[in-house]
C-alpha distance (Angstrom), angle and dihedral (degrees) to the residues before:
residue distance angle dihedral
X1 . . .
X2 3.82 . .
X3 3.80 119.1 .
X4 3.80 88.6 -116.6
X5 3.81 89.9 65.5
X6 3.80 96.7 45.2
X7 3.79 105.2 109.6
X8 3.82 96.0 166.1
X9 3.80 135.2 14.7
X10 3.80 118.8 -149.0
X11 3.81 92.7 -114.3
X12 3.84 90.5 51.7
X13 3.79 91.3 51.5
X14 3.80 90.9 49.1
X15 3.81 91.7 48.0
X16 3.80 92.4 48.2
X17 3.82 94.8 51.3
X18 3.82 97.2 37.2
X19 3.80 95.8 -111.0
X20 3.79 135.7 110.9
X21 3.79 136.5 -108.4
X22 3.80 129.9 178.5
X23 3.77 93.6 -174.0
X24 3.81 129.1 95.2
X25 3.81 101.9 -144.4
X26 3.78 121.9 129.5
X27 3.80 137.7 -153.3
X28 3.79 128.3 -136.2
X29 3.80 94.0 -164.1
X30 3.79 145.3 -3.5
X31 3.79 128.5 -112.3
X32 3.80 135.7 -177.8
X33 3.81 94.4 -177.6
X34 3.80 120.2 63.0
X35 3.81 90.5 -158.6
X36 3.81 92.8 64.9
X37 3.80 97.5 30.8
X38 3.80 116.6 131.9
X39 3.80 123.9 -145.7
X40 3.81 109.0 -86.9
X41 3.82 95.4 28.3
X42 3.78 124.6 133.8
X43 3.80 106.5 -123.3
X44 3.81 115.0 -142.5
X45 3.80 110.6 -157.9
X46 3.80 101.8 -144.0
X47 3.79 123.9 -175.1
X48 3.78 121.8 -138.1
X49 3.80 136.8 172.0
X50 3.81 92.0 -91.1
X51 3.80 103.9 26.2
X52 3.78 145.3 34.2
X53 3.79 117.2 -147.8
X54 3.80 89.5 -153.0
X55 3.81 87.3 74.4
X56 3.81 88.6 65.2
X57 3.80 101.9 45.8
X58 3.80 91.8 104.2
X59 3.79 90.9 49.3
X60 3.80 90.2 49.4
X61 3.79 92.6 54.7
X62 3.80 91.3 45.5
X63 3.80 86.9 56.5
X64 3.80 91.5 52.3
X65 3.81 106.7 -89.9
X66 3.80 111.5 169.6
X67 3.80 93.1 -151.0
X68 3.78 144.0 -24.6
X69 3.79 137.9 -125.9
X70 3.81 107.7 -140.9
X71 3.80 141.7 169.0
X72 3.79 96.1 -151.4
X73 3.79 129.7 25.6
X74 3.80 117.2 -116.9
X75 3.78 115.1 -123.6
X76 3.82 118.8 -99.4
X77 3.80 93.4 4.2
X78 3.80 110.5 165.3
X79 3.82 102.4 -158.2
X80 3.79 97.1 53.3
X81 3.83 91.4 148.3
X82 3.80 87.1 68.5
X83 3.81 93.0 58.2
X84 3.80 122.5 91.4
X85 3.79 114.0 -162.1
X86 3.82 124.2 -143.9
X87 3.77 133.4 163.3
X88 3.82 94.7 -119.2
X89 3.80 122.2 16.5
X90 3.82 94.6 -156.6
X91 3.79 90.1 54.9
X92 3.80 86.2 46.6
X93 3.80 89.9 55.2
X94 3.80 90.7 52.1
X95 3.82 91.1 49.0
X96 3.80 89.5 52.5
X97 3.79 87.2 50.7
X98 3.83 92.6 52.3
X99 3.80 91.1 46.9
X100 3.80 93.0 49.0
X101 3.80 90.7 48.2
X102 3.81 92.7 50.0
X103 3.82 93.2 54.9
X104 3.81 96.9 45.5
X105 3.79 142.0 78.5
X106 3.78 121.2 -66.4
X107 3.81 90.6 -140.2
X108 3.79 92.7 98.9
X109 3.80 128.8 137.1
X110 3.79 130.5 -164.5
X111 3.79 124.6 -157.4
X112 3.78 130.4 -160.7
X113 3.80 136.7 156.0
X114 3.78 141.7 123.8
X115 3.81 96.5 -91.2
X116 3.79 135.2 24.7
X117 3.79 101.4 11.1
X118 3.81 95.8 126.7
X119 3.81 94.1 49.2
X120 3.80 91.6 44.0
X121 3.82 92.2 49.2
X122 3.80 90.4 49.3
X123 3.81 92.3 49.2
X124 3.81 93.1 49.2
X125 3.80 90.9 48.9
X126 3.79 92.8 49.1
X127 3.80 94.5 48.7
X128 3.80 93.5 45.4
X129 3.79 88.3 47.7
X130 3.80 88.8 63.5
X131 3.81 88.2 61.2
X132 3.79 102.8 39.9
X133 3.79 145.1 -32.6
X134 3.81 105.4 -40.7
X135 3.81 125.6 -174.9
X136 3.79 123.5 -163.4
X137 3.77 147.8 163.6
X138 3.79 111.8 -64.5
X139 3.78 117.7 -139.6
X140 3.78 111.9 -36.3
X141 3.82 99.1 -28.5
X142 3.80 94.0 139.0
X143 3.81 102.8 120.4
X144 3.81 138.9 81.6
X145 3.80 90.4 -69.2
X146 3.78 100.4 32.3
X147 3.80 99.7 51.1
X148 3.82 97.8 53.3
X149 3.81 88.0 43.5
X150 3.82 91.1 51.9
X151 3.80 94.0 47.6
X152 3.82 90.6 46.6
X153 3.80 87.4 58.5
X154 3.81 91.6 55.4
X155 3.82 108.8 127.6
X156 3.80 115.6 -125.5
X157 3.80 90.2 -128.5
X158 3.82 96.8 50.4
X159 3.80 114.4 135.2
X160 3.81 93.3 -163.9
X161 3.78 140.1 7.2
X162 3.80 135.4 -171.2
X163 3.79 125.7 -169.2
X164 3.79 132.3 -169.5
X165 3.80 117.5 -134.3
X166 3.80 117.8 -158.5
X167 3.78 133.3 179.0
X168 3.76 141.9 -167.9
X169 3.80 99.4 168.6
X170 3.83 133.7 42.9
X171 3.79 115.2 -89.7
X172 3.80 98.6 27.5
X173 3.81 99.2 104.7
X174 3.82 91.4 52.1
X175 3.80 90.1 56.2
X176 3.80 95.0 45.4
X177 3.80 98.3 47.7
X178 3.81 90.9 54.0
X179 3.81 88.2 56.2
X180 3.81 92.4 51.2
X181 3.85 99.9 37.5
X182 3.81 93.4 -163.2
X183 3.78 126.5 -158.1
X184 3.79 88.3 -151.6
X185 3.82 126.8 32.3
X186 3.80 122.5 -168.6
X187 3.81 126.6 -165.0
X188 3.80 107.3 -166.8
X189 3.82 97.2 -165.4
X190 3.78 144.5 -48.7
X191 3.79 115.4 -115.4
X192 3.79 140.6 149.0
X193 3.81 102.3 -64.5
X194 3.82 127.9 129.0
X195 3.82 88.1 7.9
X196 3.77 87.3 149.3
X197 3.82 86.7 75.9
X198 3.83 98.2 38.7
X199 3.77 134.2 52.9
X200 3.81 99.9 -140.2
X201 3.79 146.6 -1.5
X202 3.79 87.3 -100.2
X203 3.79 89.8 59.3
X204 3.81 90.0 50.4
X205 3.81 90.1 48.7
X206 3.80 92.6 52.1
X207 3.81 89.7 47.8
X208 3.80 92.7 49.7
X209 3.81 89.3 46.1
X210 3.80 87.5 64.8
X211 3.80 85.1 82.8
X212 3.81 84.4 80.2
X213 3.81 91.3 63.8
X214 3.78 90.7 77.1
X215 3.82 98.7 42.7
X216 3.80 114.7 124.1
X217 3.79 120.6 -113.5
X218 3.79 107.7 -83.5
X219 3.79 90.6 22.5
X220 3.78 130.2 142.2
X221 3.81 137.5 -123.8
X222 3.82 116.6 -147.5
X223 3.81 107.7 -153.1
X224 3.80 135.2 -177.7
X225 3.81 105.9 -121.7
X226 3.83 91.4 -166.6
X227 3.80 93.5 60.9
X228 3.80 117.7 98.6
X229 3.81 91.2 -128.0
X230 3.82 94.0 54.7
X231 3.82 96.4 104.7
X232 3.79 91.9 52.5
X233 3.80 93.2 46.9
X234 3.80 93.1 44.7
X235 3.79 91.6 51.0
X236 3.80 92.0 50.6
X237 3.81 90.4 50.4
X238 3.79 93.2 47.5
X239 3.81 92.1 47.9
X240 3.82 87.1 53.7
X241 3.80 92.7 52.5
X242 3.80 92.9 -112.7
X243 3.80 121.1 143.1
X244 3.81 113.2 -117.3
X245 3.81 121.9 -142.5
X246 3.79 112.7 -170.2
X247 3.80 127.3 -151.3
X248 3.80 131.2 -176.0
X249 3.79 142.6 70.0
X250 3.81 101.7 -53.0
X251 3.81 119.9 103.1
X252 3.81 90.1 -118.8
X253 3.80 92.0 62.3
X254 3.81 116.3 114.6
X255 3.80 88.6 -152.2
X256 3.79 101.0 38.2
X257 3.78 131.2 -178.2
X258 3.80 110.8 -131.2
X259 3.81 98.9 176.1
X260 3.78 144.0 -36.1
X261 3.80 134.5 -154.2
X262 3.79 129.1 -161.6
X263 3.80 114.9 -123.4
X264 3.82 108.9 -174.5
X265 3.81 104.0 -70.8
X266 3.82 93.0 -14.9
X267 3.79 133.6 71.7
X268 3.81 130.2 -138.4
X269 3.80 111.5 -144.8
X270 3.80 128.6 -162.1
X271 3.79 114.9 -164.3
X272 3.76 141.7 169.9
X273 3.78 111.2 -140.6
X274 3.79 115.8 -172.2
X275 3.79 89.7 -28.5
X276 3.81 96.0 -46.6
X277 3.81 122.4 111.1
X278 3.80 117.9 -123.5
X279 3.79 132.0 -174.4
X280 3.80 122.2 -171.2
X281 3.79 141.7 152.8
X282 3.79 126.3 -122.0
X283 3.79 117.6 -144.0
X284 3.80 91.2 -145.0
X285 3.78 137.9 53.0
X286 3.80 136.5 -114.0
X287 3.80 136.4 70.4
X288 3.81 91.3 -108.0
X289 3.78 87.0 64.5
X290 3.80 91.5 50.0
X291 3.78 89.2 53.0
X292 3.81 93.9 44.9
X293 3.80 91.1 50.4
X294 3.80 90.7 63.9
X295 3.79 91.0 56.8
X296 3.80 92.2 44.4
X297 3.81 91.3 55.5
X298 3.81 90.7 45.2
X299 3.81 89.5 56.3
X300 3.80 92.1 47.9
X301 3.79 91.6 49.5
X302 3.81 92.0 48.1
X303 3.82 90.1 52.9
X304 3.79 89.4 56.5
X305 3.80 96.5 -111.0
X306 3.81 125.2 137.2
X307 3.79 107.1 -81.7
X308 3.83 94.0 -172.2
X309 3.79 91.1 56.7
X310 3.80 91.2 45.4
X311 3.81 92.1 51.5
X312 3.80 89.9 49.9
X313 3.82 91.7 49.8
X314 3.82 94.6 48.7
X315 3.80 90.6 92.5
X316 3.82 87.3 68.7
X317 3.82 94.9 56.7
X318 3.80 111.3 103.1
X319 3.83 130.4 -172.9
X320 3.80 117.2 -98.5
X321 3.79 125.0 -119.5
X322 3.80 110.6 -68.3
X323 3.80 93.3 10.5
X324 3.79 104.2 89.5
X325 3.80 99.8 -53.5
X326 3.81 111.4 163.8
X327 3.82 123.9 -142.2
X328 3.79 129.5 -172.4
X329 3.80 106.5 -149.7
X330 3.79 144.9 170.1
X331 3.79 128.8 -146.3
X332 3.79 117.0 -175.2
X333 3.79 88.7 -13.9
X334 3.82 93.1 -53.6
X335 3.83 113.7 124.7
X336 3.79 117.0 -141.7
X337 3.79 139.1 158.3
X338 3.80 128.5 -118.9
X339 3.79 126.3 -163.3
X340 3.80 107.9 -163.2
X341 3.81 105.9 -153.3
X342 3.78 92.1 143.6
X343 3.80 102.5 121.6
X344 3.81 99.6 90.1
X345 3.79 144.1 -23.2
X346 3.78 145.4 -156.1
X347 3.82 130.3 161.8
X348 3.82 95.2 -86.2
X349 3.80 95.2 47.2
X350 3.82 93.0 45.3
X351 3.80 90.1 50.7
X352 3.81 89.0 51.2
X353 3.82 89.8 48.4
X354 3.81 91.7 52.1
X355 3.81 89.7 51.0
X356 3.80 91.0 48.4
X357 3.80 93.8 49.8
X358 3.81 90.3 47.3
X359 3.81 94.0 54.1
X360 3.80 103.1 29.6
X361 3.83 110.8 120.4
X362 3.78 110.6 -99.8
X363 3.79 139.9 156.5
X364 3.80 115.0 -82.3
X365 3.81 91.7 -119.9
X366 3.81 94.8 48.9
X367 3.79 123.5 97.3
X368 3.79 125.8 -134.2
X369 3.81 110.1 -127.2
X370 3.80 123.5 -169.0
X371 3.82 120.6 -159.2
X372 3.80 113.7 -168.2
X373 3.79 136.4 -176.6
X374 3.80 127.2 -170.8
X375 3.80 122.0 -68.6
X376 3.81 104.6 -130.9
X377 3.83 135.8 -155.4
X378 3.81 95.3 32.1
X379 3.81 97.9 132.4
X380 3.79 127.6 -143.1
X381 3.81 95.3 -15.9
X382 3.79 95.7 52.5
X383 3.82 94.6 119.6
X384 3.81 92.6 51.0
X385 3.80 92.3 49.2
X386 3.81 87.9 57.4
X387 3.80 98.3 44.7
X388 3.82 89.5 46.3
X389 3.80 86.7 71.3
X390 3.80 91.1 66.8
X391 3.81 95.9 80.1
X392 3.80 94.8 51.6
X393 3.81 93.4 45.8
X394 3.81 92.2 46.3
X395 3.81 92.5 53.1
X396 3.80 92.6 45.5
X397 3.80 129.7 87.1
X398 3.80 91.0 -115.6
X399 3.80 108.2 135.7
X400 3.80 104.0 -161.7
X401 3.80 137.6 13.5
X402 3.80 126.9 -155.5
X403 3.80 118.0 -170.1
X404 3.79 140.1 -177.1
X405 3.79 132.4 -175.0
X406 3.79 132.4 56.0
X407 3.81 94.0 -92.9
X408 3.79 94.5 50.6
X409 3.80 88.6 49.3
X410 3.81 89.7 71.7
X411 3.80 90.8 50.9
X412 3.79 94.5 44.2
X413 3.79 97.2 56.1
X414 3.81 91.9 49.1
X415 3.80 90.8 59.4
X416 3.82 120.6 98.9
X417 3.79 108.6 -85.8
X418 3.80 93.7 -118.2
X419 3.83 90.6 60.7
X420 3.80 95.6 48.7
X421 3.80 111.1 99.1
X422 3.82 102.6 161.8
X423 3.79 143.6 -35.1
X424 3.79 117.6 -159.6
X425 3.78 139.7 160.0
X426 3.79 86.7 -138.1
X427 3.80 119.0 75.9
X428 3.81 87.4 -164.9
X429 3.81 91.8 59.5
X430 3.79 89.6 44.3
X431 3.80 90.5 52.8
X432 3.81 92.0 47.6
X433 3.79 92.1 55.0
X434 3.79 93.8 42.7
X435 3.82 93.4 52.1
X436 3.80 91.6 45.6
X437 3.81 91.9 53.8
X438 3.80 98.7 44.9
X439 3.78 115.4 128.9
X440 3.77 132.3 -172.7
X441 3.81 113.2 -74.5
X442 3.81 96.5 13.6
X443 3.80 116.9 153.0
X444 3.82 117.5 -149.8
X445 3.80 128.6 -167.6
X446 3.83 119.9 -168.6
X447 3.81 121.5 -162.9
X448 3.80 140.2 157.2
X449 3.78 142.8 125.8
X450 3.79 116.9 -63.7
X451 3.79 91.3 -110.9
X452 3.81 90.5 60.0
X453 3.81 92.7 64.7
X454 3.81 95.5 -137.2
X455 3.79 89.1 161.5
X456 3.82 85.0 80.0
X457 3.80 90.5 71.9
X458 3.81 91.8 45.8
X459 3.81 91.9 51.5
X460 3.78 90.8 50.2
X461 3.80 91.9 53.2
X462 3.79 91.7 45.6
X463 3.80 92.4 47.9
X464 3.80 92.5 49.2
X465 3.77 94.8 43.0
X466 3.77 134.1 60.9
X467 3.80 126.2 -141.1
X468 3.80 110.7 -91.7
X469 3.80 121.0 -165.0
X470 3.78 95.8 -158.2
X471 3.78 127.1 46.2
């Protein structure tokens, strides 16, 4: 293993977790799942309510683990010098996180919010990566396990880092931000998400504002001035002595949108950033992306990176799988478009998806087809949040709507009859009907909460179709 790839040495791991090691092995990464472990990783044997990582230590070493952090030694284990013993492996993971954070750059950002945080985090990481070594959250590792794991993977030589902080229960953001200790904290927006665990949007805002508890002295909060919870968030930041940088459409915004124009599947953006005019092109489509881009550039500027270079590079940023990724496909020789927005959903993101589908460039003969699954974890008003979509869909140029899930059933049967394609409990039946009705030039958008498994429909369309460069 080259020194470049050595993320942790055994003695560093032992020092970080308060244990001992007389061996000189090293680890190039960290894993908490033997199934996805890469050769050279340190395997941390976590315990959960339904699993015990200690049962998979042998498997981890068979897959190439360099060592393992454990709380009890397995019987008859040959490579005992590659085991580091701690009382609690989860606490050990957090100690590794603290140690990694203490030896790294201070140019670190944290992102939270009800909508868009994964895409925003990914965009920030990509743009910073054009200017130096940038680390970031991988996949959806934004929870009480994922964040300390992500920070523990932070390379010593990183110039920048950006981490996504998620929550489902009260108190989680406060814990996560103190692990990250960001210089810059961004709250994308506050919308109806996880309302099943909170009484109001104000409660969600105060919970998200806990990201500010971990901000370094002299740090900055990047806040969406267009969001209805801005005043509350701004006041909390100011009371904490944290500088506020505002982004959005209002004149008071430091990073202000002046105008934007659609250009096929791209968008030209004109902005005024701290009194200086900027023009840049987004490599993806939708006003929510225009709005997010302002906050992304505000974060990059606050970290001290080159904002002009970042704006220029924005055309290279593409949506991730399940988060607005566009595919040009053919089935049986018929070209059609697919917007894969299937990863998750709440009222704000579904509304943005409807707007995107309505305006996305498409052939005049092609129909716009919306495929929706339930929005979950919305609390007592979950039915109303679904039926509230009816007005926007009815006014739109969307031709047909497919729906699945008991909550979307209420919405579906309130739609005008000519827009109702099919509601079904079965995504298989839904997919059968959708594929049978496809016509040349159709544009399909698929969206629903993660628990609805809407990716199944996307995979079916991708498997049946072939990539088509012209549509």
